[in-house]
C-alpha positions as CSV (number, residue, x, y, z in Angstrom):
1,X,-45.6,-36.3,47.7
2,X,-46.4,-34.9,44.2
3,X,-45.4,-31.4,43.5
4,X,-48.3,-29.0,44.2
5,X,-48.8,-26.5,41.3
6,X,-50.7,-23.4,42.0
7,X,-53.1,-21.8,39.4
8,X,-50.5,-18.9,39.1
9,X,-47.8,-21.3,38.3
10,X,-49.8,-23.4,35.9
11,X,-50.7,-20.2,34.0
12,X,-47.0,-18.9,33.9
13,X,-45.8,-22.3,32.6
14,X,-48.5,-22.3,30.0
15,X,-47.4,-18.7,29.0
16,X,-43.7,-19.5,29.1
17,X,-43.4,-23.0,27.7
18,X,-46.3,-23.2,25.3
19,X,-47.1,-19.5,24.4
20,X,-50.8,-20.3,24.9
21,X,-51.6,-17.3,27.2
22,X,-50.7,-13.7,26.7
23,X,-49.7,-12.1,29.9
24,X,-52.8,-9.9,29.9
25,X,-55.1,-13.0,29.6
26,X,-53.2,-14.7,32.4
27,X,-53.6,-11.8,34.8
28,X,-57.3,-11.6,33.9
29,X,-57.9,-15.3,34.7
30,X,-56.1,-14.9,38.0
31,X,-58.4,-11.8,38.9
32,X,-61.5,-13.9,38.1
33,X,-60.2,-16.8,40.3
34,X,-59.7,-14.3,43.2
35,X,-63.3,-13.1,42.7
36,X,-64.6,-16.8,42.8
37,X,-62.7,-17.2,46.1
38,X,-64.6,-14.2,47.5
39,X,-67.9,-15.6,46.2
40,X,-67.0,-19.0,47.7
41,X,-66.6,-17.3,51.1
42,X,-70.1,-15.7,50.9
43,X,-71.7,-19.0,49.7
44,X,-70.0,-20.9,52.6
45,X,-71.4,-18.5,55.2
46,X,-74.9,-19.2,54.1
47,X,-77.5,-18.2,56.8
48,X,-74.7,-16.8,59.0
49,X,-73.8,-14.2,56.4
50,X,-77.4,-13.2,55.7
51,X,-76.9,-14.0,51.9
52,X,-79.7,-16.5,51.5
53,X,-83.2,-15.9,50.1
54,X,-84.5,-13.5,47.4
55,X,-83.5,-10.0,46.9
56,X,-87.0,-8.7,45.9
57,X,-85.8,-7.8,42.4
58,X,-85.7,-9.3,38.9
59,X,-83.0,-9.7,36.4
60,X,-83.1,-8.9,32.7
61,X,-84.7,-12.2,32.0
62,X,-87.5,-11.5,34.4
63,X,-86.2,-14.1,36.9
64,X,-86.4,-13.4,40.6
65,X,-82.9,-12.6,41.9
66,X,-81.4,-14.2,44.9
67,X,-79.3,-12.1,47.3
68,X,-76.3,-14.1,46.3
69,X,-76.9,-13.4,42.5
70,X,-76.4,-9.8,43.2
71,X,-73.5,-10.2,45.5
72,X,-71.6,-12.4,43.0
73,X,-72.3,-10.0,40.2
74,X,-70.9,-7.0,42.2
75,X,-67.9,-9.1,43.4
76,X,-67.0,-10.0,39.8
77,X,-67.4,-6.4,38.5
78,X,-65.4,-4.8,41.3
79,X,-62.6,-7.3,41.0
80,X,-62.2,-7.0,37.3
81,X,-62.9,-3.3,36.4
82,X,-59.6,-1.7,37.6
83,X,-57.0,-4.2,36.4
84,X,-56.4,-2.8,33.0
85,X,-56.9,-6.2,31.2
86,X,-60.6,-5.5,30.1
87,X,-62.5,-3.2,27.8
88,X,-65.9,-4.3,29.0
89,X,-68.0,-7.0,30.8
90,X,-71.4,-8.4,30.3
91,X,-73.4,-10.4,32.8
92,X,-76.4,-12.6,32.8
93,X,-77.9,-10.3,35.6
94,X,-77.4,-7.0,33.7
95,X,-79.4,-5.7,30.7
96,X,-76.5,-4.0,28.9
97,X,-72.8,-4.3,28.8
98,X,-70.6,-2.7,31.6
99,X,-67.8,-0.5,30.2
100,X,-64.6,-0.2,32.3
101,X,-64.8,3.4,33.8
102,X,-62.6,5.9,32.2
103,X,-60.5,6.4,35.4
104,X,-59.1,2.9,35.0
105,X,-56.8,1.7,32.1
106,X,-58.5,-0.3,29.4
107,X,-57.4,-3.6,28.0
108,X,-58.3,-5.7,25.0
109,X,-60.4,-8.4,26.5
110,X,-64.2,-8.8,27.0
111,X,-65.5,-10.8,30.0
112,X,-68.8,-12.4,30.2
113,X,-70.3,-14.3,33.2
114,X,-73.2,-15.9,34.9
115,X,-72.2,-14.8,38.4
116,X,-74.1,-17.6,40.2
117,X,-75.5,-20.5,38.1
118,X,-78.2,-22.8,39.6
119,X,-79.3,-20.2,42.1
120,X,-82.5,-22.3,42.9
121,X,-80.1,-24.4,44.8
122,X,-78.6,-21.8,46.9
123,X,-81.1,-22.1,49.8
124,X,-81.1,-25.8,49.9
125,X,-77.2,-26.2,50.1
126,X,-76.6,-27.9,46.7
127,X,-73.7,-27.1,44.5
128,X,-73.8,-23.9,42.5
129,X,-71.1,-22.0,40.5
130,X,-69.8,-19.1,38.5
131,X,-69.4,-19.5,34.7
132,X,-67.1,-17.1,32.7
133,X,-66.1,-16.7,29.1
134,X,-63.3,-14.4,27.7
135,X,-63.3,-12.8,24.2
136,X,-60.9,-10.5,22.6
137,X,-62.0,-7.1,21.3
138,X,-62.6,-7.1,17.6
139,X,-59.4,-5.5,16.2
140,X,-59.8,-2.0,14.7
141,X,-63.1,-1.3,16.6
142,X,-63.0,2.1,18.3
143,X,-64.6,2.2,21.7
144,X,-66.7,-0.8,22.9
145,X,-70.3,-1.7,22.0
146,X,-72.5,-4.6,22.4
147,X,-71.6,-5.7,18.8
148,X,-68.1,-6.5,20.0
149,X,-69.6,-9.2,22.2
150,X,-71.5,-10.8,19.5
151,X,-68.8,-13.3,18.4
152,X,-69.2,-17.0,18.0
153,X,-68.0,-19.4,20.7
154,X,-65.2,-20.5,18.6
155,X,-63.6,-17.1,19.2
156,X,-63.3,-17.6,23.0
157,X,-59.8,-17.0,24.4
158,X,-60.6,-18.8,27.6
159,X,-63.6,-20.2,29.5
160,X,-64.2,-21.8,32.7
161,X,-66.4,-22.2,35.8
162,X,-66.0,-22.4,39.6
163,X,-68.2,-24.9,41.4
164,X,-69.0,-24.2,45.0
165,X,-69.8,-27.7,46.6
166,X,-68.0,-30.0,49.1
167,X,-64.9,-28.5,47.5
168,X,-64.4,-25.3,45.6
169,X,-63.2,-26.3,42.2
170,X,-62.0,-24.1,39.3
171,X,-62.1,-25.7,35.9
172,X,-60.5,-24.0,33.1
173,X,-59.6,-24.1,29.5
174,X,-57.3,-21.7,27.3
175,X,-57.8,-23.8,24.3
176,X,-55.2,-26.5,25.1
177,X,-57.2,-29.1,27.1
178,X,-59.0,-28.8,30.4
179,X,-57.4,-28.4,33.9
180,X,-59.1,-28.5,37.4
181,X,-57.9,-26.6,40.5
182,X,-59.1,-27.2,44.0
183,X,-59.2,-24.4,46.4
184,X,-56.9,-25.1,49.4
185,X,-58.8,-23.2,52.1
186,X,-55.8,-23.1,54.4
187,X,-53.4,-21.8,51.9
188,X,-56.1,-19.6,50.1
189,X,-54.8,-20.7,46.7
190,X,-56.2,-22.9,43.9
191,X,-54.0,-26.1,43.4
192,X,-53.9,-28.2,40.2
193,X,-55.6,-31.4,40.9
194,X,-56.4,-32.7,37.4
195,X,-54.9,-32.0,34.0
196,X,-55.9,-33.0,30.6
197,X,-59.4,-34.0,31.6
198,X,-61.1,-36.4,29.2
199,X,-64.8,-37.2,28.9
200,X,-65.4,-40.8,27.9
201,X,-67.0,-41.2,24.4
202,X,-69.7,-43.6,25.6
203,X,-71.9,-43.3,28.8
204,X,-74.8,-44.8,30.6
205,X,-75.9,-41.5,32.3
206,X,-78.2,-38.8,31.0
207,X,-79.3,-35.6,32.7
208,X,-82.6,-34.0,31.8
209,X,-85.5,-32.4,33.5
210,X,-88.1,-35.2,33.1
211,X,-91.0,-33.1,34.5
212,X,-91.0,-31.4,31.0
213,X,-91.4,-34.6,29.1
214,X,-94.9,-33.7,27.8
215,X,-93.5,-30.7,26.2
216,X,-90.6,-32.3,24.4
217,X,-90.0,-32.6,20.6
218,X,-90.3,-36.1,19.2
219,X,-86.5,-36.7,18.8
220,X,-86.0,-36.0,22.5
221,X,-88.7,-38.3,23.5
222,X,-87.4,-41.0,21.2
223,X,-83.9,-40.7,22.7
224,X,-85.1,-40.8,26.4
225,X,-87.5,-43.7,25.7
226,X,-84.6,-45.6,24.3
227,X,-82.6,-45.0,27.4
228,X,-85.4,-45.9,29.6
229,X,-86.1,-49.2,27.7
230,X,-82.7,-50.4,29.2
231,X,-81.1,-53.7,28.3
232,X,-84.4,-54.9,26.7
233,X,-84.5,-51.9,24.4
234,X,-82.7,-50.9,21.3
235,X,-79.7,-49.5,23.1
236,X,-79.1,-52.9,24.9
237,X,-77.8,-51.3,28.2
238,X,-79.3,-49.8,31.3
239,X,-79.0,-46.0,31.8
240,X,-79.1,-43.9,35.0
241,X,-80.7,-40.4,35.2
242,X,-79.1,-37.4,37.0
243,X,-80.6,-33.9,37.3
244,X,-79.2,-31.3,39.7
245,X,-80.8,-28.2,38.1
246,X,-77.5,-26.5,38.4
247,X,-75.7,-26.6,35.0
248,X,-72.3,-26.1,36.7
249,X,-72.8,-29.2,38.9
250,X,-74.2,-31.2,36.0
251,X,-71.4,-30.3,33.6
252,X,-68.8,-31.0,36.4
253,X,-70.1,-34.5,36.9
254,X,-69.9,-35.1,33.1
255,X,-66.3,-33.8,33.0
256,X,-65.5,-36.0,35.9
257,X,-67.1,-39.3,34.8
258,X,-68.9,-38.8,31.4
259,X,-72.7,-38.5,30.7
260,X,-75.0,-36.3,28.5
261,X,-76.7,-33.1,29.6
262,X,-79.8,-32.0,27.8
263,X,-81.8,-28.7,28.1
264,X,-83.7,-29.0,24.8
265,X,-86.2,-26.6,23.1
266,X,-89.7,-27.4,24.2
267,X,-93.3,-26.5,23.3
268,X,-93.9,-24.3,26.4
269,X,-92.1,-21.2,24.8
270,X,-92.1,-22.3,21.1
271,X,-90.7,-19.0,20.0
272,X,-87.6,-19.2,22.1
273,X,-84.6,-21.4,20.8
274,X,-84.0,-22.7,24.4
275,X,-83.8,-21.8,28.1
276,X,-80.1,-21.5,28.6
277,X,-78.1,-18.3,27.6
278,X,-75.8,-18.9,24.6
279,X,-73.0,-16.5,25.8
280,X,-72.9,-16.8,29.5
281,X,-73.7,-20.6,29.8
282,X,-73.7,-22.5,26.5
283,X,-70.4,-21.2,24.9
284,X,-68.1,-21.6,27.8
285,X,-69.4,-25.0,28.7
286,X,-69.2,-26.1,25.0
287,X,-65.6,-24.8,24.9
288,X,-64.7,-26.9,28.1
289,X,-66.5,-30.0,26.9
290,X,-64.9,-29.9,23.4
291,X,-61.6,-29.4,24.9
292,X,-62.1,-32.5,26.9
293,X,-63.0,-34.6,23.9
294,X,-66.8,-34.3,24.2
295,X,-69.3,-32.6,21.9
296,X,-71.8,-29.8,22.2
297,X,-74.7,-28.9,19.9
298,X,-78.1,-27.2,19.9
299,X,-79.4,-30.5,18.8
300,X,-78.8,-29.6,15.2
301,X,-75.4,-27.8,14.9
302,X,-72.3,-27.1,16.8
303,X,-73.0,-24.6,19.5
304,X,-69.6,-22.7,19.2
305,X,-70.4,-22.1,15.4
306,X,-73.5,-20.0,16.2
307,X,-73.4,-16.4,15.7
308,X,-75.2,-14.5,18.5
309,X,-77.7,-11.9,17.4
310,X,-78.2,-10.4,20.8
311,X,-76.4,-10.3,24.2
312,X,-78.9,-12.4,26.1
313,X,-79.7,-15.0,23.3
314,X,-81.0,-18.3,24.3
315,X,-80.3,-21.8,22.9
316,X,-81.0,-25.3,23.2
317,X,-78.2,-27.5,24.7
318,X,-77.0,-31.0,24.3
319,X,-73.4,-31.6,25.6
320,X,-71.2,-34.3,27.0
321,X,-70.0,-37.7,25.8
322,X,-69.3,-37.5,22.1
323,X,-71.2,-40.7,20.8
324,X,-74.5,-39.8,22.7
325,X,-74.5,-36.1,21.6
326,X,-74.0,-37.2,18.0
327,X,-76.9,-39.7,18.4
328,X,-79.3,-37.1,19.9
329,X,-78.3,-34.6,17.2
330,X,-78.8,-37.1,14.3
331,X,-82.3,-37.8,15.7
332,X,-83.1,-34.2,15.3
333,X,-81.6,-34.0,11.9
334,X,-83.5,-37.2,10.7
335,X,-86.7,-35.7,12.1
336,X,-86.2,-32.4,10.3
337,X,-86.0,-34.3,7.0
């Protein structure tokens, strides 16, 4: 039987042997993982826990909040505010940043999260998840403001997500590859199940919401048309399409077996750069995908090079198997010329 390594042991070994994780960051990741366990319990209860359905409120983006959106947001804040590792938090569900109350010690890290991604899938029992990203407070800044959060994705100290599906799986990077941990429900601990995750450079799977086809830009249409043409077309191979409408679930599939995920800019809201949030969704997922050997762009440039202008900035997203992402990006750049 192979040695079972818990999340805590993995993080301590990373800290001790490789010096990748300062102690404060290790403790912060453990707290986030504990919060994800609590969210998993609520998700698993479903109808029995009176957590399904809408809450009758809207978030900062004007999206209708589900009950579980609000529960997950509160769980993450309550779990993380008192530990002394954080200076502040920002959530997709809250308009402004959340400062650690004065009664608790303050740390040097900033935590951002999408408490429950894919919430349209909550009521239909499809995989959903929590996405998180950790930044370090800018050195020399007194107090904490929104500006401290406006760092490019390349500055992330750690990122990950927890997918609540048939298994509860935590996927994590601290800048030294990607590791996956599965929740052992009997033991109540996350156990290392995959280390050094790698995304194949080539793929025959793409993920996009085809119902928006009439709104797409020409380079997106060109790429998808080539995929749909199959063996007889310019690509010379048949493609499969997948779309779960839960970014965590789609990215988890790509990290597991390859593929390309696209949520491009389209003509429905031409003034918005995209639909997904740069800081709560695109940056952490880009960090994970790049650490697994994949690529992530906004169809023109690397996502993690983008400097956010505001907390809830949106962005177009193309990520996954490196060769496909580079192809889609080159189609956009050719079209621009």
